[in-house]
C-alpha positions as CSV (number, residue, x, y, z in Angstrom):
1,X,0.0,0.0,0.0
2,X,2.8,2.4,0.9
3,X,4.7,1.8,-2.3
4,X,1.5,2.3,-4.4
5,X,0.8,5.5,-2.5
6,X,4.3,6.8,-3.3
7,X,3.9,5.9,-7.0
8,X,0.5,7.6,-7.1
9,X,2.0,10.8,-5.5
10,X,4.9,10.8,-8.0
11,X,2.4,10.6,-10.8
12,X,0.4,13.4,-9.4
13,X,3.3,15.7,-8.6
14,X,3.5,17.4,-12.1
15,X,-0.2,18.1,-12.1
16,X,0.0,19.4,-8.5
17,X,2.9,21.7,-9.5
18,X,0.9,22.9,-12.6
19,X,-2.2,23.6,-10.4
20,X,-0.2,25.5,-7.9
21,X,1.4,27.7,-10.6
22,X,-2.0,28.4,-12.2
23,X,-3.5,29.3,-8.9
24,X,-0.7,31.0,-7.0
25,X,1.4,32.9,-9.5
26,X,0.4,36.6,-10.1
27,X,0.8,36.1,-13.9
28,X,-1.8,34.1,-15.7
29,X,-1.9,32.2,-19.0
30,X,-2.9,33.8,-22.3
31,X,-5.4,31.6,-24.1
32,X,-6.3,31.6,-27.8
33,X,-9.6,33.4,-28.6
34,X,-12.7,31.3,-29.1
35,X,-16.3,31.6,-30.1
36,X,-15.7,34.4,-32.7
37,X,-17.9,35.1,-35.7
38,X,-15.7,34.0,-38.5
39,X,-17.5,35.9,-41.2
40,X,-17.3,39.1,-39.1
41,X,-13.6,38.4,-38.5
42,X,-13.0,38.2,-42.2
43,X,-14.8,41.5,-42.8
44,X,-12.9,43.2,-39.9
45,X,-9.6,41.9,-41.3
46,X,-10.3,43.6,-44.7
47,X,-11.2,46.8,-42.9
48,X,-8.1,46.6,-40.8
49,X,-5.8,46.6,-43.8
50,X,-7.9,48.9,-46.0
51,X,-6.2,52.4,-46.4
52,X,-9.3,53.7,-48.1
53,X,-10.7,54.4,-44.6
54,X,-8.2,57.3,-44.5
55,X,-8.4,60.6,-46.2
56,X,-5.2,60.0,-48.2
57,X,-6.0,56.3,-49.0
58,X,-2.5,55.7,-47.6
59,X,-3.0,54.8,-43.9
60,X,-4.7,51.8,-42.5
61,X,-5.1,50.5,-39.0
62,X,-2.1,48.3,-39.7
63,X,0.1,51.3,-40.4
64,X,0.4,52.2,-36.7
65,X,-0.3,48.7,-35.4
66,X,1.8,46.5,-37.7
67,X,0.9,42.9,-37.2
68,X,4.3,42.0,-38.7
69,X,6.0,43.8,-35.8
70,X,4.1,42.7,-32.7
71,X,1.2,45.1,-33.3
72,X,3.2,48.3,-33.1
73,X,5.2,50.5,-35.5
74,X,8.4,50.6,-33.5
75,X,8.4,54.4,-33.6
76,X,8.4,56.8,-30.6
77,X,5.1,58.3,-32.0
78,X,3.2,57.2,-35.1
79,X,3.1,59.1,-38.4
80,X,-0.3,60.2,-39.5
81,X,-1.9,62.2,-42.3
82,X,0.5,64.6,-44.0
83,X,3.3,63.2,-42.0
84,X,1.9,64.5,-38.7
85,X,3.7,63.1,-35.7
86,X,1.3,61.7,-33.2
87,X,1.3,62.8,-29.5
88,X,2.0,59.5,-27.9
89,X,3.5,56.0,-28.5
90,X,1.2,53.5,-30.2
91,X,0.5,50.6,-27.8
92,X,0.4,47.1,-29.1
93,X,-2.9,45.6,-30.3
94,X,-1.9,42.1,-29.5
95,X,-4.1,40.7,-26.7
96,X,-5.6,44.1,-26.5
97,X,-9.1,42.8,-25.8
98,X,-8.0,41.8,-22.3
99,X,-7.1,45.4,-21.3
100,X,-9.3,47.2,-18.8
101,X,-9.7,49.9,-21.4
102,X,-8.1,51.1,-24.6
103,X,-5.6,54.0,-25.3
104,X,-3.0,55.1,-22.8
105,X,-5.5,57.3,-21.0
106,X,-8.3,54.8,-21.1
107,X,-10.7,57.0,-23.0
108,X,-12.2,54.0,-24.9
109,X,-13.9,51.3,-22.9
110,X,-13.3,48.5,-25.3
111,X,-12.0,47.5,-28.8
112,X,-15.2,48.6,-30.5
113,X,-15.1,52.1,-28.9
114,X,-11.4,52.4,-29.9
115,X,-11.7,51.1,-33.5
116,X,-13.5,54.1,-35.0
117,X,-11.4,56.7,-33.2
118,X,-8.4,56.9,-35.5
119,X,-10.5,57.2,-38.6
120,X,-11.7,60.7,-37.9
121,X,-8.7,61.9,-35.9
122,X,-7.1,64.7,-37.9
123,X,-3.6,63.6,-36.8
124,X,-4.1,60.0,-37.8
125,X,-6.4,58.8,-40.7
126,X,-7.9,62.3,-41.0
127,X,-11.2,61.1,-42.6
128,X,-14.7,61.4,-41.3
129,X,-17.0,58.6,-40.3
130,X,-19.6,59.6,-42.9
131,X,-17.0,59.5,-45.7
132,X,-15.7,56.2,-44.5
133,X,-19.2,54.8,-44.6
134,X,-19.7,56.4,-48.1
135,X,-16.5,54.7,-49.3
136,X,-17.7,51.3,-48.1
137,X,-21.2,51.8,-49.5
138,X,-19.7,52.6,-52.9
139,X,-18.0,49.2,-53.1
140,X,-20.5,46.3,-54.0
141,X,-18.3,43.6,-52.4
142,X,-18.3,45.4,-49.1
143,X,-22.0,46.0,-49.3
144,X,-22.5,42.3,-49.8
145,X,-20.2,41.3,-46.9
146,X,-21.8,43.8,-44.5
147,X,-25.3,42.5,-45.4
148,X,-24.1,38.9,-44.8
149,X,-22.7,39.7,-41.4
150,X,-25.1,42.3,-40.0
151,X,-28.3,41.4,-42.1
152,X,-28.7,45.1,-43.1
153,X,-28.1,47.2,-46.2
154,X,-27.4,50.2,-44.0
155,X,-23.7,50.4,-43.2
156,X,-22.9,52.6,-40.3
157,X,-19.7,53.4,-38.4
158,X,-21.0,51.2,-35.6
159,X,-20.9,48.1,-37.9
160,X,-17.4,49.1,-39.1
161,X,-16.1,49.3,-35.5
162,X,-17.8,46.1,-34.5
163,X,-16.2,44.2,-37.4
164,X,-12.7,45.6,-36.8
165,X,-13.0,44.8,-33.1
166,X,-14.0,41.2,-33.9
167,X,-10.9,40.8,-36.0
168,X,-8.7,42.3,-33.2
169,X,-10.0,39.7,-30.8
170,X,-8.1,37.0,-32.8
171,X,-4.8,38.7,-32.1
172,X,-3.8,36.6,-29.1
173,X,-0.3,35.4,-28.5
174,X,-0.4,32.1,-26.6
175,X,2.3,29.6,-25.8
176,X,5.0,32.0,-24.6
177,X,7.8,30.1,-22.8
178,X,6.5,31.5,-19.6
179,X,3.0,30.2,-20.3
180,X,4.5,26.7,-21.0
181,X,6.2,27.0,-17.6
182,X,3.0,27.9,-15.9
183,X,1.5,24.8,-17.5
184,X,4.1,22.7,-15.8
185,X,7.0,22.5,-18.2
186,X,10.0,23.2,-16.0
187,X,12.3,23.2,-19.0
188,X,10.4,26.0,-20.7
189,X,12.4,28.7,-18.8
190,X,16.1,28.9,-18.5
191,X,17.7,29.3,-15.0
192,X,18.3,33.0,-15.8
193,X,14.7,33.6,-16.8
194,X,13.5,31.9,-13.6
195,X,15.8,34.0,-11.6
196,X,14.5,37.1,-13.4
197,X,11.0,36.1,-12.6
198,X,11.9,35.7,-8.9
199,X,13.4,39.2,-8.9
200,X,10.4,40.6,-10.8
201,X,8.2,39.4,-7.9
202,X,10.7,40.3,-5.2
203,X,11.1,43.9,-6.3
204,X,7.4,44.5,-6.4
205,X,6.8,44.7,-10.1
206,X,3.8,42.4,-9.9
207,X,1.9,45.0,-7.9
208,X,1.0,46.6,-11.3
209,X,2.1,44.0,-13.8
210,X,0.0,40.9,-13.2
211,X,-2.7,38.8,-14.7
212,X,-2.8,37.4,-18.2
213,X,-1.6,40.6,-19.8
214,X,1.1,41.2,-17.1
215,X,-0.4,44.7,-16.9
216,X,-3.3,46.4,-18.6
217,X,-5.6,46.1,-15.6
218,X,-5.1,49.4,-13.7
219,X,-4.0,53.0,-14.0
220,X,-0.8,54.3,-12.3
221,X,1.2,57.5,-12.2
222,X,4.3,57.5,-14.4
223,X,6.9,58.7,-11.9
224,X,5.2,57.3,-8.7
225,X,8.3,57.7,-6.5
226,X,10.4,60.0,-8.6
227,X,9.3,62.4,-11.4
228,X,9.7,61.0,-14.9
229,X,11.6,63.5,-17.1
230,X,10.1,63.7,-20.6
231,X,9.4,66.2,-23.4
232,X,6.1,64.6,-24.0
233,X,3.1,66.9,-23.2
234,X,0.5,64.3,-22.7
235,X,-1.0,64.5,-19.2
236,X,-2.6,61.1,-19.1
237,X,-5.9,60.4,-17.4
238,X,-6.3,64.0,-16.3
239,X,-7.3,64.9,-19.9
240,X,-10.3,62.6,-19.4
241,X,-11.2,63.2,-15.8
242,X,-10.2,66.8,-15.4
243,X,-8.5,65.9,-12.0
244,X,-5.1,67.2,-11.1
245,X,-4.5,64.0,-9.2
246,X,-4.7,62.1,-12.6
247,X,-1.9,64.1,-14.2
248,X,0.6,61.7,-15.7
249,X,-1.5,58.7,-14.8
250,X,-1.6,56.2,-17.5
251,X,-3.0,52.7,-18.1
252,X,-0.3,50.2,-17.0
253,X,0.9,48.7,-20.3
254,X,1.0,45.0,-21.0
255,X,4.4,43.3,-20.8
256,X,3.3,40.5,-23.2
257,X,5.7,40.5,-26.2
258,X,7.5,43.5,-24.6
259,X,10.8,42.4,-26.1
260,X,9.3,43.2,-29.5
261,X,7.3,46.4,-28.8
262,X,10.1,49.0,-28.4
263,X,10.6,51.9,-27.9
264,X,9.1,52.0,-24.4
265,X,6.9,54.2,-22.3
266,X,4.1,56.5,-23.4
267,X,6.7,58.9,-24.9
268,X,8.6,56.1,-26.7
269,X,11.9,57.6,-25.4
270,X,13.7,54.4,-24.3
271,X,14.8,51.8,-26.9
272,X,16.5,49.3,-24.6
273,X,14.4,47.0,-22.5
274,X,17.1,46.6,-20.0
275,X,17.3,50.4,-19.6
276,X,13.5,50.5,-19.3
277,X,13.7,48.0,-16.4
278,X,16.3,50.1,-14.6
279,X,14.3,53.3,-15.0
280,X,11.0,51.7,-13.8
281,X,12.6,50.2,-10.8
282,X,14.0,53.7,-9.9
283,X,11.0,55.9,-10.5
284,X,8.2,53.5,-9.7
285,X,9.6,51.4,-6.9
286,X,12.4,53.6,-5.6
287,X,15.0,50.8,-6.0
288,X,18.4,50.8,-7.6
289,X,18.9,47.5,-9.2
290,X,22.2,46.1,-10.4
291,X,23.1,45.4,-14.1
292,X,23.0,41.7,-13.3
293,X,19.5,42.0,-11.8
294,X,18.4,44.0,-14.8
295,X,19.8,41.4,-17.2
296,X,17.9,38.6,-15.4
297,X,14.6,40.6,-15.3
298,X,15.0,41.4,-19.0
299,X,15.6,37.7,-19.7
300,X,12.3,36.9,-17.9
301,X,10.5,39.6,-19.9
302,X,11.7,38.0,-23.1
303,X,10.0,34.8,-22.1
304,X,6.7,36.6,-22.4
305,X,6.9,36.6,-26.2
306,X,4.2,34.3,-27.4
307,X,3.3,32.8,-30.8
308,X,2.7,35.8,-33.1
309,X,-0.5,35.9,-35.2
310,X,0.0,34.4,-38.6
311,X,-2.1,36.8,-40.7
312,X,-2.5,36.3,-44.5
313,X,-3.1,39.7,-46.2
314,X,-6.7,39.9,-47.5
315,X,-7.6,40.7,-51.1
316,X,-9.4,44.0,-50.9
317,X,-12.4,44.7,-53.2
318,X,-11.8,47.2,-55.9
319,X,-13.1,50.8,-55.8
320,X,-15.8,52.1,-58.2
321,X,-16.3,55.5,-59.8
322,X,-18.5,56.4,-56.8
323,X,-15.7,55.8,-54.3
324,X,-14.4,59.0,-52.8
325,X,-11.0,59.9,-54.3
326,X,-7.9,60.3,-52.0
327,X,-7.0,63.7,-50.8
328,X,-3.4,64.2,-49.8
329,X,-4.0,67.6,-48.1
């Protein structure tokens, strides 16, 4: 009996370890999206890549949130209509559905509320919602697809945003080495990455960077312990709430795929992930960390890079003579 009990316990140990990690670790697993409307996803995918939703016919959603580069453009600030430089760094759209809100200041409650914003922003796509809808209505293939998905011949910006958001929900990045470790594979992380994770918890980083996104679930002041020096004029949540106490308060960014989403911070001022780690420890936690500690934490953060979306470019339906012409100015 004793021998069989020991054998049973040995068999159960991996599953016990797995269960403990899933339950007790502050970081949770990213799962693939399920239960999506495939026809709506296909429509949203076309809209995502269609530059005709911009005034110039040159800028699409993918311009600033490039799915070939982890859902960002790897620029300090994105370039919009007439080469206008945006006011803030473009956050990644990968796993974005799991955020508490969208945009750095949280002004959009969800992906749908966010999706239509850039279209009529004069510094981004510089179109109008009415002209975007007119464009889509002028293209028979789009009319047919919208009718199939929404059972209506009346295309509105609401349907456009809904379809784009449905496509964005597919942009999950599961199976990061850290997720595989959470699932019980001890060999998924190197000793350095494990040491980095231990430091990440020990230093207090998980107070803000936790959950499946390793962030994205709360707002925090940039420069909590020490002021953050920047030339960026964005005041964060205060622009939404009107409260002085919300100045320089931003949504805590996700650290999923962070090794790929440089440059860092809302102003895109820092290109080195290691440097970003050192700065954050200093101004947010009031801690000076060594280069060795920074190297280990950076190694751990690199283990948060998941399987990137494999997106095949859609064939966009051709314009007609009724389609509004591009305007460069």
